[in-house]
N, C-alpha and C positions, 0 to 999 in steps of 0.2 A: 598229761593223761593220754593213754593210747587210744587211737581211733578204733571204733567198732565197725567201720565200713571202709570201702575203697573209694578215695576221693575221685572226682570226675576226671582230673588230669591224669590219674594213674590207671584208668580203665583201658582195656585193650582197644586197639583202633576200630575193630568191627563194632564193638559196643558203642564207641563214640559216634561212628557213622550212623548207627541205628538211632541213637538219641537225637543226633543233629537232624537226621531226615525227618523224624517225627516233629521236632520243634519247629523246623522250617515250614513244614506242611501246615501245622496248626497256626503258625504265625501268619502265613499267607491267607489261610481261611479266616482268621480273626480280622485281617485287614479288609477282606471282601465283605465280611459281615458288617463292618462299620460303614463301608460304601453303600451296602444295601439299605442300611438304616437311613442314610442321608437321602436316598432316592425314594424311600417309602414314607416313613414317619417325618423325615426332614422336609417333605413337600406338602405336609398336611395343611399348612397355612398359605400355600401358594408361593412361598419364598424358599429358595434353596438354603439349606443350613438348618441344623437342629436347634430348636428353641423351646422354651417352656410352652408357648402356644401350640407348637407341633405336638407335644406330649398330651396336652389337654384335649386337642381336637381328636387325637388318635384313640384315646381311652375314654374320656368323658364325653367327647363330642362337642360340636358347635350347635347349641340348642336354639340358635337364632335362625337356622335354615334346615333344609332337608339333606339327607345323606348324598343324594345324587348331585345337588348343587354344590355342596362342599367339595366333592371329588372333582367336579368339572372346573372349579376355581382353584383346586389344589394340585394333587399329584397327577391328575388326568388332564391338566390344563393344556399340555402340548400334544394331546392325542387328536384334537379336532380344531378347525378354524374357529375364530371367535363368533362368527355369524351362526355356525351350526350349534355351538355350545349354548349361545343365547336362545336359540330356537327350542332346544331341549328344556332349558330352564323355564322358558315361557310356558311350555306345555305342562311342566310340573306345577307351576304356580296357578295354572288354570284348572288344576284338579287331577291331572294325569289320567284323563279318561281314555278308555280303550277305543272309543269311537273316534277320538281325535288323533289317536296313535298313527293310523294310516292316512287319514285325511290331511293331516298337517305334514306328512312325510317324515315323521320321527322314526318310523320303522326303517326307512332307507338309510338314515344317518347312523342309527345303531348298527345296522347290518354292515355298513362299509367301514365304520370307525371302531366299533367295540367288540363285535362278535368274534373277531380273529383271536382275541384273548378270553373273552367271556363266553365260553361255550361249554357243552356237557363234558368235554374231556380236559377242561382247564385244571391246572394244578394249583395247590395252595388255597383251596376252598373259595375260589372266585365264583361269584354268582353267574348263572347261566342266562344270558340275555336273549337266547333263542326262545325262552319261556317268559311270556309277558308277566306272569305272577311274580317272578323273581326280580324283574326290573321295577315293577310296581312297588315292591316292598322297600325299595330304596328311595321312594318319593315321600317317605314319612320323615318325621323330625330326626335330625342327626344326633343320636345318643352315644356315638362312639362304638368301641368294640363290644360285641355281644358277649354274654356270659359263656355261651357255648364255645366261641372262638378263643376266649381267655383260658378256658379249661384245656382246650386242645393245645394251644401254644405253651401254656404253663408246664404241662407234663412233658412236652417235647424238650423244652429248654432245661428243665430240671434234670432229666435223664442225660441228654446229650452234653450239656456244658459241664455237668459234674464229672463225666468221664474224661473230658478234655483236661480239666484241672487235676484230676487224680493222677494222670500220667505225667503232666507237667510238674506237679508237686513231687512225684516219685523221683523224677530225674533231678530236680532241685535238691532233694533231701541228701544227695551225695556231695553237695557243695561243701567246701571246707573254709570258705572265707566269711561265713556267718556263724554266729553263736546258735546254740540249740534253741534258746528263747526266740531269737529273731526268725529262725526257720519256722517255728511253730506259728508265729504271727503271720508270716508271709504265706504259708501253706493253708492256714485256716481262713485268711481274709477273703479269698474269692468265694468260698462257700457261704460265708456270712453275707457278703454283698449279693450273691446270686439269690439267696432266699429273700433278702431285702428288695431286690429288683423285681422279682416275681410278685411279692406282696404289694409293692408300690403300684403295679398295674391295677390290681383290684381296688386299692385304696383310691387311686385317681379316678377309676370308674365311678366310685361313690362320691368323691369330692375333688375338684380340680386343684386344691391346695397341695395335694401330695405329688404333683407333677415334678417338683424339685427333687423329691426322693428318687424318682426314676433316673434322673440325670446323675445324681450323686452316687447311687448304687452302681450304675454303669461305669462311671469314672473309677470307682474303687476297684471293680473287677479288672479294668484295663491296666491300672497302675500295678496291681499285684501280678498280673500276667507278664507285663513288660519286665518287671524286676526279676522274677524267677527265670524268664526266658533269657534275658541278657546275662545274668549271673552264670547260668548253666553254659551258655555258648562261650563266654569269656574264659571260664575255668577249664573247659575241655580243650580249647585250641589256642588260647592266648594267655595262659597263666603267667609265664615268665615275663613277656613284654608288658603286661598290665599290672600284675600283682607283685612282681619282683623288681623290675626296672622302671615301671611306670607309675602313674598316679595312685594305683591301688596299693603300693607299698606303704604309703602314709596311712591308709585306712587300716592295714594289718597292724602297724605299730600302735595306732590308737586303740584298736580292738584288744590287743594284748596288754594294754595298760592295766595296772592293778586296780585303778579306780573304777567306779561304776560306769559302764558304757551306756550309750543311748538305748541300746537294745535292752539292757537291764532295767532302765527307767521305764521304757515302753512296756515291758513285761509287767512291771509293778502296777502301772496305771491300767493295763488291760485287766489284771486280776481285781483291782479296785472297782473298775467299771462293771465287771461281771457280778461283783457283790451287789452293786446298786441296781443292776438289771434284774437280779434275782429278787431283791426286795420289791422292786416295782412290779415284777410278775406276780408275786404273792399278793400284793395290794390289789392289782387288777383282777386277779382271780376272785378275791373276796368281794370286790365291788360287783363283779359279774354275777356271782351266786346270790348276793343280797338284793341287787336292784334290777339288773338287766334280765337275767334268766326267768324270774317270776313273771315279768311282763310278757316275755316271749311265750312262755308256757301257757299263760292265760289266753293269749291271742290264738295259739294253736288249738287250744281246747274249744274256743268259740268257733273257729273256722272248721274244725273237725266235726 
């Protein structure tokens, strides 16, 4: 069957350079995004490395202590000596009174250790510690990310990451070493995992059991990104040594086998899964309309 597109290896060199430049740039960006996650969420429990507890503390919170204490024992642990951190936590446990703020020298510690980042010009929505009210707000129970911050981060991620995967998927769509079904799965996967990732933040905010979903969704996006990225680079610049003379030749022989390929089987199970998801969605909608919505509607009428 004749191809309806120009394969990656047959594109003109300027187009290959354009595609490669974009893929390399977003690849480096993806790497730094993972590093940033390790140094923010990955330090939520005070230990380096991303864990389920980190996800729970970041979105659900650590309900056993205050926000300020959790930060001082977690991601902000290296920002001040232990003696100064203990002094701040002692002030918090004593009620975080404004009278003691200056008398106990807490203001001096905050000014020397924290205000350099936590000021009115700080980026990323950091609280301004030059204002006592914003510092005081962090001495309440740690309930994780606020709904306003989740809304802000959710729409940024949905817009930004979807654009990244749109162009990565567009480049990958010119690949010739994968079947159409496999392409559809690989291109559609990151969008499904992106929505699942954003949704899992909100679900974890409600209940910590959904923290596993955050990790699984993130891994799904990473796997689909790496697969499309590597396939595109290999086909553009290393098609002959990899797919003709190298290990990729066996894959092409297996792909062209008249028997059903793994891609075909995967596509079959995806369609079957979609049918089950549709049925579950119809059932969930019926239950919502029959049981949940009447209760919420009654509650809204009472509060209104």
